[in-house]
C-alpha positions in Angstrom: 194.5 125.6 116.6 193.3 122.1 118.4 192.2 119.0 116.5 188.2 120.3 116.3 189.1 124.0 115.4 188.9 125.8 118.6 191.2 128.7 119.1 190.4 129.6 115.2 189.2 133.2 114.6 185.9 133.0 112.6 184.7 135.4 110.4 181.4 136.6 111.8 178.4 136.1 109.4 176.7 139.5 108.1 173.3 139.8 110.4 170.2 141.7 109.5 169.5 144.8 111.7 166.1 146.4 112.7 166.9 149.5 110.3 167.2 146.9 107.6 164.1 146.9 104.8 162.3 144.0 104.5 161.4 143.3 100.8 159.6 140.6 99.0 159.6 140.2 95.5 158.0 137.5 93.0 155.0 137.0 91.6 151.5 138.7 92.4 149.4 135.4 93.3 148.2 133.5 96.5 152.2 133.0 97.8 153.3 136.1 97.5 149.6 137.5 98.9 150.0 134.7 102.0 153.6 136.2 102.9 152.1 139.5 103.0 149.4 138.8 105.2 152.0 136.5 107.4 154.2 139.8 107.9 151.2 142.2 108.3 150.1 139.9 111.7 153.9 140.3 112.9 154.1 143.9 112.6 156.4 143.7 109.7 156.0 146.6 106.9 157.2 145.2 103.7 158.4 147.0 100.4 157.1 145.1 97.7 158.2 144.0 94.2 155.3 141.8 92.8 155.1 141.3 89.1 155.3 137.9 86.3 158.0 135.9 86.1 159.6 136.6 89.0 160.7 134.2 92.2 159.3 134.5 95.5 161.8 135.9 97.3 162.0 137.8 100.8 165.2 139.9 101.9 165.9 141.5 104.9 169.4 143.4 104.9 172.1 139.9 103.9 169.6 137.1 104.5 167.4 136.2 101.5 164.7 133.4 102.0 162.6 132.0 99.0 160.5 129.5 100.5 156.4 130.3 101.9 158.0 128.4 105.1 161.1 130.0 105.9 159.5 133.2 105.0 156.8 132.8 107.8 159.4 131.4 110.7 161.5 134.2 109.9 159.0 137.1 110.3 157.7 134.9 113.0 161.2 135.4 114.9 161.7 139.1 113.6 158.9 140.5 114.2 156.8 142.7 117.2 155.7 140.3 120.3 156.3 136.8 121.1 156.5 134.5 118.4 153.4 132.9 117.2 154.9 129.2 117.1 153.0 127.6 119.7 154.8 125.8 122.6 152.0 122.8 122.5 151.9 119.8 120.4 148.2 120.0 119.5 148.5 123.6 118.5 151.5 123.5 116.4 149.7 120.1 114.7 146.8 122.5 114.3 149.0 125.2 112.8 150.7 123.1 110.5 147.4 121.8 109.1 146.1 125.1 108.8 149.3 125.8 106.9 149.1 123.2 104.2 145.1 124.1 104.3 146.4 127.5 103.2 148.8 126.5 100.3 145.8 124.7 99.3 142.7 126.8 99.7 142.7 128.4 96.0 143.9 125.3 94.1 141.4 122.9 95.0 137.8 124.3 94.4 136.1 121.4 95.3 136.6 121.3 99.0 137.0 125.1 98.9 133.7 124.9 100.4 133.7 121.8 102.7 136.9 123.4 104.3 135.6 126.6 104.9 132.3 125.2 106.6 134.3 123.5 109.0 136.7 126.4 109.7 133.2 128.3 110.9 132.5 125.2 112.8 135.8 125.5 114.4 135.7 129.0 115.1 132.8 128.5 117.3 134.7 127.5 119.7 138.2 129.3 119.4 138.9 133.1 118.3 141.8 131.5 116.2 142.5 128.4 114.0 144.4 126.3 116.0 143.0 128.1 119.7 145.6 130.8 119.8 146.7 133.1 116.9 149.9 131.2 115.2 151.5 131.5 111.9 148.9 130.1 110.6 146.3 132.7 110.6 147.9 135.4 108.4 148.4 133.0 105.6 144.8 131.1 105.7 143.1 135.0 106.3 144.7 135.9 103.0 143.1 133.2 101.2 140.1 133.5 102.4 140.1 136.8 101.3 141.1 136.1 98.0 138.3 133.9 97.7 135.9 136.9 98.9 137.0 138.9 96.4 136.6 136.2 93.5 133.3 135.8 95.3 134.0 132.3 95.8 133.6 132.0 99.0 129.8 130.2 100.7 127.4 133.1 102.2 126.7 132.4 105.8 130.3 131.9 107.9 129.7 134.6 110.0 132.4 132.9 112.6 135.2 133.3 109.8 134.1 136.6 109.2 134.3 137.5 112.8 137.6 135.4 113.0 139.2 137.6 110.0 138.3 140.6 111.6 140.4 139.5 114.7 143.1 138.7 112.4 142.5 142.1 110.6 143.1 143.8 114.0 146.2 142.2 114.9 148.0 144.1 112.1 149.2 147.4 113.3 147.4 150.5 111.9 150.3 151.9 110.0 150.4 149.1 107.9 146.7 147.7 107.7 145.6 150.1 104.9 148.6 149.1 102.7 148.2 144.9 103.5 144.8 144.5 103.0 144.9 146.2 99.6 147.4 144.1 98.9 145.4 140.3 99.7 142.0 141.2 99.2 
């Protein structure tokens, strides 16, 4: 065995397989809705166990994650198709801005109308929030759908409505109905 441990036998950590189920548990709130929508956009069906008094956690085989950002990133890598994390710095910056907005959207009623009107403006020239679809579109869509459900979404946001339809169409048919019933 060498100075830095070369030649040592290492135990391999257990890894999640394609056959392992993705499970999300936690409170039935905006945070869970954002994770559900992020999974749906990546084509990942979740087993849900939502209720009061639970901490947000996603598990996939031996992997357990308990922060929204970690869950979004994991789902992005494990989901269907190419990852949604943008390669261009501008798109990555826009994605991260909208992820921060998603966390505040339901907590800050004073700015909701201004945020949604700005979003509508941006979506006049973009199909998605940061240009191409990114990790931000699912979680922000969940927030907007919850605002609509609560009757807190201003009227006349035709570009936001069209964007919501595009995001919904990205969700595979097999999991669309269950996802939409959870977040809207």
